[in-house]
Each structure stands twice: as C-alpha cells, then as structure tokens.
SESE-657626 format. One line per field, with one value per residue: x negated, y, z negated of N, C-alpha, C, O in turn; residue number from 1. Coordinates in steps of 0.1 Angstrom, whole numbers, plus 2048, in hexadecimal, padded with zeros to 3 digits. Atoms other than C-alpha are relative to their C-alpha. Last residue first. Layout:
n_px = (X / ...)
n_py = (Y / ...)
n_pz = (Z / ...)
ca_px = (X / ...)
ca_py = (Y / ...)
ca_pz = (Z / ...)
c_px = (X / ...)
c_py = (Y / ...)
c_pz = (Z / ...)
o_px = (X / ...)
o_py = (Y / ...)
o_pz = (Z / ...)
fiba = (NUM / ...)
***
This chain:
n_px = (802 / 80A / 7FC / 7F1 / 808 / 80C / 7F6 / 7F1 / 804 / 801 / 7F4 / 7FD / 7F2 / 7F9 / 7EA / 800 / 7F4 / 7FD / 805 / 806 / 7FE / 7F6 / 7F3 / 7F9 / 7F6 / 7F0 / 7F9 / 7FB / 7F2 / 7F7 / 7FB / 7F5 / 7F5 / 7FE / 7F9 / 806 / 7FB / 808 / 7FB / 7FF / 800 / 806 / 801 / 7FD / 807 / 7FF / 810 / 802 / 809 / 80D / 7F8 / 7F3 / 803 / 7F5 / 805 / 7FE / 7FE / 7FA / 7F5 / 7F3 / 7F4 / 7F2 / 802 / 809 / 803 / 80B / 80C / 807 / 802 / 80A / 80D / 7FF / 7FD / 7FF / 7F6 / 7F3 / 802 / 80A / 808 / 809 / 80F / 806 / 808 / 80C / 811 / 803 / 801 / 7FB / 801 / 7F9 / 7FB / 7FA / 7F7 / 80C / 800 / 7FC / 7F1 / 7FA / 811 / 809 / 809 / 805 / 80B / 805 / 80A / 809 / 80A / 808 / 809 / 7F4 / 7FA / 7F9 / 7FD / 7FB / 7F6 / 7F7 / 7F9 / 7F6 / 7ED / 7F1 / 804 / 7F7 / 7FC / 804 / 801 / 80A / 805 / 813 / 7FB / 819 / 806 / 809 / 815 / 806 / 80A / 80A / 811 / 804 / 803 / 802 / 80F)
n_py = (7FA / 7F6 / 7FB / 7FA / 7FC / 7F6 / 7F8 / 7F8 / 7F6 / 7F0 / 7F9 / 7FB / 803 / 7F5 / 801 / 7F5 / 800 / 810 / 7FD / 806 / 809 / 7F4 / 809 / 80D / 7FD / 7FF / 80B / 80F / 802 / 803 / 80D / 801 / 7F9 / 803 / 806 / 809 / 806 / 80B / 801 / 80C / 808 / 80F / 802 / 7FF / 804 / 80B / 80A / 7FA / 7F1 / 801 / 7FA / 7F4 / 7FC / 7F2 / 7F5 / 7F9 / 7F2 / 800 / 7F4 / 800 / 7F2 / 807 / 804 / 7F7 / 804 / 7FC / 800 / 810 / 801 / 80D / 802 / 7F3 / 7F7 / 7FF / 7EB / 803 / 7EC / 7FC / 80A / 801 / 7F8 / 805 / 80D / 802 / 7F8 / 80D / 809 / 812 / 80E / 80D / 80F / 80B / 80A / 801 / 808 / 7FE / 7F8 / 7F6 / 7FE / 7EF / 7FD / 7F6 / 7FF / 7EC / 7FC / 7F1 / 7FE / 80B / 7F9 / 801 / 80A / 801 / 80C / 800 / 802 / 801 / 80B / 80D / 7FC / 806 / 7FC / 806 / 7F1 / 809 / 80D / 806 / 7FA / 7FA / 7FB / 7FE / 805 / 7FB / 805 / 7F9 / 804 / 7F9 / 7FF / 7F5 / 800 / 7F7 / 7FC)
n_pz = (7EE / 7F8 / 80B / 7FB / 7F3 / 807 / 801 / 7F4 / 7FC / 80A / 7FE / 7F2 / 807 / 7FD / 7F5 / 7F2 / 807 / 7FF / 7F8 / 7FC / 7F5 / 7FA / 802 / 7FD / 7F4 / 80D / 806 / 7FD / 7FE / 80A / 805 / 7F9 / 803 / 80B / 7FB / 809 / 811 / 802 / 810 / 807 / 811 / 7FD / 80D / 80B / 80B / 7FC / 7FB / 7F3 / 804 / 7F9 / 7F5 / 801 / 7FC / 7FF / 7FB / 7F5 / 7F5 / 7F3 / 7FF / 7F3 / 800 / 809 / 808 / 7FD / 809 / 7FC / 810 / 7FD / 810 / 801 / 80A / 80B / 7F9 / 7EF / 7FA / 7FD / 7FA / 7F8 / 7FC / 80C / 7FE / 7F5 / 807 / 814 / 7F9 / 7FF / 80A / 803 / 7FA / 802 / 7F0 / 80A / 7F8 / 7F5 / 7F9 / 7F0 / 7FE / 809 / 806 / 807 / 808 / 7FC / 806 / 801 / 813 / 802 / 800 / 805 / 7F4 / 7F9 / 800 / 806 / 7F1 / 803 / 7F6 / 7FD / 7F6 / 809 / 801 / 800 / 80E / 804 / 80C / 80C / 7FB / 7F4 / 7F6 / 7FA / 7F1 / 7FA / 7EF / 7FD / 800 / 802 / 806 / 800 / 80C / 801 / 7F3 / 7FA / 7F9)
ca_px = (7F9 / 7EC / 805 / 803 / 7D9 / 7E3 / 804 / 7F1 / 7D3 / 7E8 / 7F7 / 7D4 / 7C7 / 7A6 / 79C / 773 / 770 / 74F / 73E / 74C / 75E / 757 / 742 / 732 / 730 / 71C / 6FE / 6FD / 6F3 / 6DA / 6CB / 6C3 / 6B3 / 69C / 695 / 68A / 697 / 680 / 691 / 689 / 69B / 69C / 6AF / 6A7 / 699 / 6A8 / 698 / 6BA / 6BA / 6D0 / 6E8 / 6D5 / 6BC / 6BC / 6A0 / 69F / 689 / 68C / 676 / 664 / 643 / 62B / 613 / 62A / 646 / 65C / 67C / 690 / 6AB / 6B8 / 6CF / 6DE / 6DE / 6D4 / 6D1 / 6C0 / 69A / 69A / 6A3 / 6AE / 6B6 / 6D4 / 6DF / 6E5 / 6F4 / 711 / 71A / 718 / 713 / 726 / 70E / 705 / 6E8 / 6CF / 6EA / 6D8 / 6D7 / 6B4 / 6AD / 6CD / 6DA / 6F9 / 700 / 720 / 727 / 73B / 74D / 766 / 777 / 795 / 77C / 763 / 73C / 724 / 709 / 6F4 / 6D1 / 6BF / 6A4 / 67B / 659 / 647 / 630 / 622 / 62D / 642 / 654 / 65D / 680 / 672 / 696 / 6A3 / 6BF / 6E3 / 700 / 722 / 73A / 761 / 778 / 778 / 787)
ca_py = (C64 / C60 / C47 / C33 / C2D / C26 / C0C / BFD / BFE / BF3 / BD4 / BC8 / BC3 / BB4 / B9C / B8F / B6D / B63 / B77 / B74 / B93 / BA0 / B84 / B8E / BB3 / BAB / B96 / BB1 / BC4 / BB2 / BAB / BD0 / BD1 / BB5 / BC7 / BE3 / BFC / C10 / C28 / C33 / C4F / C5E / C79 / C77 / C80 / C91 / CAE / CBE / CA5 / C85 / C77 / C64 / C3F / C34 / C1A / C04 / BF3 / BD7 / BD3 / BBB / BC5 / BA2 / BAF / BC7 / BB6 / BC0 / BB8 / BC2 / BDE / BEF / C0B / C1E / C00 / BE0 / BD7 / BB6 / BB0 / B90 / B81 / BA4 / BB1 / B97 / BA2 / BC1 / BBC / BA6 / BC6 / BDA / C02 / C21 / C3F / C5B / C75 / C8D / C95 / CAE / CA8 / CA8 / C8C / C7F / C5D / C4C / C2D / C20 / BF8 / BEA / BCD / BC7 / BE9 / BE1 / BCD / BF1 / BF3 / C14 / C1B / C37 / C38 / C4F / C60 / C57 / C65 / C54 / C64 / C49 / C52 / C6D / C70 / C51 / C4E / C34 / C29 / C2B / C17 / C20 / C07 / C07 / BEB / BEC / BD3 / BCB / BAE)
ca_pz = (399 / 373 / 367 / 381 / 379 / 353 / 35D / 374 / 357 / 33C / 358 / 35D / 339 / 348 / 32E / 32A / 31A / 32A / 311 / 2F4 / 2E6 / 2C7 / 2BE / 2DB / 2D5 / 2B1 / 2CB / 2DF / 2C3 / 2B9 / 2DA / 2D9 / 2BE / 2C8 / 2E7 / 2DA / 2F3 / 310 / 327 / 346 / 355 / 380 / 38D / 3B1 / 3CF / 3ED / 3EC / 3DE / 3C0 / 3BC / 3A2 / 389 / 382 / 366 / 364 / 342 / 33A / 31D / 302 / 2EF / 2DA / 2CD / 2EE / 302 / 312 / 32A / 330 / 34F / 355 / 373 / 374 / 395 / 3AE / 3B0 / 389 / 376 / 36D / 354 / 331 / 319 / 33E / 33F / 31C / 326 / 34F / 338 / 326 / 341 / 33A / 33A / 337 / 320 / 325 / 310 / 2F5 / 2E5 / 2BC / 2BC / 2D5 / 2E6 / 2F6 / 2FD / 307 / 30C / 30B / 328 / 32F / 311 / 319 / 2FD / 2E9 / 2DF / 2E9 / 2DA / 2DE / 2D4 / 2E3 / 2C7 / 2DA / 2D8 / 2ED / 309 / 31E / 336 / 35C / 358 / 33A / 329 / 314 / 2F3 / 2E7 / 2BD / 2B7 / 2A6 / 2AC / 2AE / 2AE / 2B6 / 2B4 / 291 / 286)
c_px = (80A / 808 / 7F7 / 803 / 811 / 803 / 7F8 / 803 / 804 / 7F8 / 7FE / 809 / 808 / 811 / 7FD / 812 / 809 / 816 / 806 / 7FB / 7F7 / 80A / 80A / 806 / 803 / 808 / 810 / 805 / 80A / 814 / 80A / 80E / 80E / 810 / 80B / 803 / 7F5 / 80D / 7FD / 7FE / 7F9 / 7F9 / 7FE / 7FC / 80D / 7FD / 806 / 7F4 / 801 / 7FD / 7F0 / 805 / 80F / 7FF / 80E / 7FC / 808 / 806 / 803 / 802 / 802 / 811 / 80D / 7F3 / 7F0 / 7FC / 7F5 / 7F9 / 7F9 / 7FB / 7FE / 7F9 / 7FA / 7FE / 7F4 / 801 / 80E / 805 / 7FA / 7F3 / 7FA / 7EF / 7FA / 7FB / 7F9 / 7F0 / 7F5 / 7FD / 807 / 7F5 / 801 / 808 / 80A / 809 / 7FB / 807 / 80D / 809 / 807 / 7F4 / 7FF / 7F9 / 7FD / 7F6 / 7F9 / 802 / 7F9 / 7F3 / 7F7 / 7F5 / 809 / 809 / 80F / 808 / 80C / 80E / 812 / 807 / 805 / 80C / 813 / 809 / 80A / 803 / 7FE / 7FA / 7F7 / 803 / 7F3 / 80E / 7F7 / 7F7 / 7F7 / 7F2 / 7F6 / 7F5 / 7F2 / 7F0 / 7FA / 800 / 804)
c_py = (80B / 805 / 810 / 80A / 80C / 807 / 80D / 809 / 802 / 805 / 80A / 809 / 80B / 804 / 80D / 801 / 80E / 803 / 7F0 / 802 / 7FB / 7F3 / 80C / 7FA / 7F2 / 802 / 805 / 7F6 / 7FE / 807 / 7FF / 7F5 / 7FE / 807 / 7F6 / 7F8 / 7F4 / 7FB / 7F4 / 7FC / 7F2 / 7FF / 7F4 / 7FC / 7FD / 7F0 / 7EE / 7FA / 806 / 814 / 80B / 806 / 80B / 807 / 802 / 80C / 806 / 80F / 7FE / 809 / 7FA / 80D / 7FC / 7F5 / 801 / 7FC / 804 / 801 / 7F4 / 7FE / 7F2 / 7FE / 80E / 80D / 802 / 80F / 7FB / 80B / 803 / 7F0 / 7FC / 806 / 7F5 / 7FC / 804 / 803 / 7F9 / 7F8 / 7F4 / 7F3 / 7F4 / 7F5 / 7F7 / 7FF / 802 / 7F6 / 809 / 804 / 814 / 802 / 811 / 806 / 80C / 803 / 80D / 806 / 80E / 7FF / 7F7 / 806 / 809 / 7F1 / 7FC / 7F2 / 7FA / 7F8 / 7F9 / 7FE / 7F7 / 806 / 7F6 / 80A / 7FD / 807 / 7F7 / 7F6 / 7FF / 80C / 809 / 805 / 80A / 7F8 / 809 / 7FF / 813 / 7FD / 80F / 7FE / 80D / 801 / 80D)
c_pz = (7FC / 80F / 805 / 7FE / 806 / 810 / 7FA / 7FC / 80C / 80A / 7F8 / 800 / 80B / 7FB / 807 / 806 / 801 / 7FB / 80A / 80F / 807 / 80B / 7FB / 7F9 / 808 / 810 / 7F5 / 7F7 / 809 / 7FF / 7F7 / 802 / 805 / 7F6 / 7F5 / 802 / 7FC / 7F1 / 7FC / 7F5 / 7FE / 7F1 / 7FC / 7F6 / 7F6 / 7F7 / 807 / 806 / 812 / 803 / 809 / 80B / 805 / 80B / 801 / 809 / 802 / 801 / 80B / 802 / 80F / 800 / 7F7 / 7F3 / 7FF / 7F3 / 805 / 7F4 / 805 / 7F8 / 803 / 7F4 / 7F0 / 803 / 80E / 80C / 806 / 809 / 80B / 80B / 7F6 / 803 / 80B / 7FD / 7F5 / 808 / 802 / 7FB / 800 / 809 / 7FA / 80E / 7F8 / 80C / 80C / 803 / 80A / 7FD / 7FC / 7F6 / 7FF / 7F6 / 7FE / 7F7 / 809 / 7F7 / 805 / 80C / 7FF / 80E / 808 / 80D / 7F7 / 80A / 7F8 / 804 / 7EF / 80F / 7F9 / 7FF / 7FC / 7F7 / 7FA / 7F7 / 7F2 / 7F9 / 809 / 809 / 804 / 817 / 7FD / 80F / 809 / 80A / 807 / 7FC / 809 / 7FC / 802 / 80C / 806)
o_px = (80E / 805 / 7FB / 80A / 812 / 80B / 7FF / 803 / 801 / 7F7 / 808 / 808 / 80C / 819 / 7F8 / 819 / 815 / 820 / 805 / 800 / 7EF / 810 / 80F / 80E / 80C / 810 / 819 / 811 / 815 / 81F / 815 / 81A / 819 / 81A / 817 / 80D / 7EB / 80F / 7FF / 7F4 / 7FF / 7EE / 804 / 7F2 / 818 / 7FF / 803 / 7F8 / 801 / 802 / 7E5 / 7FF / 81A / 7F7 / 816 / 7F4 / 805 / 80D / 7FC / 800 / 7FB / 81B / 818 / 7F4 / 7E7 / 804 / 7F3 / 7F4 / 7FB / 7F8 / 806 / 7F1 / 7F1 / 7F7 / 7E8 / 7FA / 811 / 80E / 7ED / 7E7 / 7ED / 7E6 / 7F5 / 7F0 / 7ED / 7E5 / 7EA / 7F5 / 810 / 7F3 / 7FB / 80E / 809 / 80A / 7FF / 802 / 818 / 80B / 80C / 7EE / 802 / 7FB / 7F8 / 7F5 / 7F2 / 80C / 7F7 / 7EA / 7EC / 7F9 / 813 / 806 / 80E / 804 / 80B / 818 / 812 / 808 / 800 / 80B / 81C / 801 / 814 / 7F9 / 800 / 7FF / 7ED / 80C / 7ED / 815 / 7F4 / 7F2 / 7F9 / 7E8 / 7FA / 7F3 / 7ED / 7EC / 802 / 7FC / 80F)
o_py = (813 / 810 / 81B / 811 / 817 / 811 / 815 / 813 / 80B / 811 / 812 / 814 / 817 / 7FB / 817 / 7FC / 80E / 7FD / 7E4 / 80D / 802 / 7E8 / 80E / 7F1 / 7F0 / 7F8 / 7FD / 7F4 / 7FD / 803 / 7F9 / 7F6 / 7FB / 802 / 7F4 / 7F9 / 7F1 / 801 / 7EA / 802 / 7E8 / 805 / 7EA / 7F5 / 802 / 7E4 / 7E7 / 7EE / 7FF / 81E / 80D / 802 / 806 / 810 / 7F9 / 815 / 80D / 817 / 7F7 / 811 / 7F8 / 80E / 7FB / 7F9 / 7FE / 7F9 / 806 / 80B / 7EE / 808 / 7EA / 806 / 80E / 812 / 800 / 819 / 7F0 / 813 / 801 / 7EF / 7FC / 800 / 7EA / 7FF / 804 / 7FD / 7FA / 7F1 / 7F2 / 7EF / 7EE / 7F3 / 7F4 / 808 / 80B / 7EE / 80E / 80F / 81D / 7F9 / 81A / 807 / 811 / 800 / 80E / 807 / 815 / 7F9 / 7FC / 80F / 802 / 7F2 / 7F6 / 7EE / 7F7 / 7FE / 7EE / 808 / 7EC / 810 / 7F1 / 812 / 802 / 808 / 7EB / 7F0 / 7F8 / 80A / 813 / 7FF / 812 / 7ED / 80B / 805 / 81B / 7F7 / 810 / 7FC / 817 / 7F6 / 811)
o_pz = (805 / 814 / 80A / 805 / 80B / 811 / 7F4 / 802 / 813 / 808 / 7F9 / 806 / 80A / 7FA / 801 / 80F / 800 / 7FE / 808 / 812 / 80D / 80A / 7F0 / 7FD / 810 / 80F / 7F0 / 7F5 / 805 / 7FB / 7F9 / 801 / 801 / 7F1 / 7F7 / 7FB / 802 / 7E6 / 803 / 7F0 / 802 / 7F0 / 800 / 7F4 / 7F8 / 7FB / 811 / 804 / 81C / 800 / 805 / 815 / 805 / 808 / 801 / 806 / 80C / 7FB / 813 / 7F9 / 819 / 7F9 / 7FB / 7E7 / 808 / 7EB / 811 / 7EF / 80F / 7F1 / 808 / 7F0 / 7E7 / 80C / 810 / 811 / 80A / 805 / 80B / 80A / 7F7 / 809 / 807 / 7F9 / 7F7 / 806 / 7FD / 7FF / 7F8 / 814 / 7F2 / 818 / 7EC / 815 / 813 / 7FB / 809 / 7F9 / 802 / 7F1 / 807 / 7EA / 808 / 7EB / 813 / 7F0 / 80F / 806 / 7FF / 814 / 80A / 819 / 7ED / 815 / 7EC / 808 / 7EA / 817 / 7F5 / 7F7 / 804 / 7F2 / 800 / 7EF / 7F1 / 7F0 / 807 / 811 / 800 / 820 / 7F4 / 810 / 814 / 805 / 810 / 7F1 / 814 / 7F1 / 804 / 810 / 80A)
fiba = (141 / 140 / 139 / 138 / 137 / 136 / 135 / 134 / 133 / 132 / 131 / 130 / 129 / 128 / 127 / 126 / 125 / 124 / 123 / 122 / 121 / 120 / 119 / 118 / 117 / 116 / 115 / 114 / 113 / 112 / 111 / 110 / 109 / 108 / 107 / 106 / 105 / 104 / 103 / 102 / 101 / 100 / 99 / 98 / 97 / 96 / 95 / 94 / 93 / 92 / 91 / 90 / 89 / 88 / 87 / 86 / 85 / 84 / 83 / 82 / 81 / 80 / 79 / 78 / 77 / 76 / 75 / 74 / 73 / 72 / 71 / 70 / 69 / 68 / 67 / 66 / 65 / 64 / 63 / 62 / 61 / 60 / 59 / 58 / 57 / 56 / 55 / 54 / 53 / 52 / 51 / 50 / 49 / 48 / 47 / 46 / 45 / 44 / 43 / 42 / 41 / 40 / 39 / 38 / 37 / 36 / 35 / 34 / 33 / 32 / 31 / 30 / 29 / 28 / 27 / 26 / 25 / 24 / 23 / 22 / 21 / 20 / 19 / 18 / 17 / 16 / 15 / 14 / 13 / 12 / 11 / 10 / 9 / 8 / 7 / 6 / 5 / 4 / 3 / 2 / 1)
***
C-alpha cells in the first residue's frame, strides 16, 4: 500500500478586504509523519509559502471553527459553495503587527484529500516511532 498522498488543489488567497486570486496548493501526506499535512502554496511558478499543518485540525476545520494560534480554520457556506477559511498568522513586523493571510479551500476537494490520508492511517491509529525519534535527536547532538 502506498504511504504517501499528494494532491494539487486550487485555493483562493484573499488580498485586502475582498479581492481573491487563485493559487495552487500542493498538499502532501506521508504516513511516516502521520499527524502532519504539508501545504506548499505557489503562483506563477513561485513558492509563496510552505506550511506544515495538523491533519486532525484540517479535518475538524471542515466541521467547525478550530485553532487559536498561528493557524485558524472554519467552514464557510456561500449558497451551494462550501469552503474552509484558513487564517495564517506569520512573523511579527517592526510595527508590532503580524503578517496575515486568508486562504479559502473548496471543502469537498479538501475532504477528498483528507479521506485518502485516512485510508492510509486512520484517525486515532497514528503512531510515533519514539525510538527512531530519539536516535535522530541523539545523532544530531
């Protein structure tokens, strides 16, 4: 069985209060790191951002508002168009504010990606290989 899932989705990046533009969101999941989903956002061949996201949090964001830190998600319904709104907070600016981005995913496409990851490692069946982690940690000392 394949232990890796990759899917490229079109997402909407909101610039300003109302304007949105399309970006590609390259999602990947590896069973070797069962709690994380990597999202690489690109536009016109340039990588805009690279985020590691909590898989369970992405799934919960399809159903209800989640997140209190740098990543916050919540479902949004626009008539027949169901989306997930993801707010990303970045590094602090000199004026004390933080970088801020809003990304909107088409909820059924995100759900399909997450369903594929659940086929590889069902929720609640994730395992941390602590011996491998400790060996890597000690090798780096």
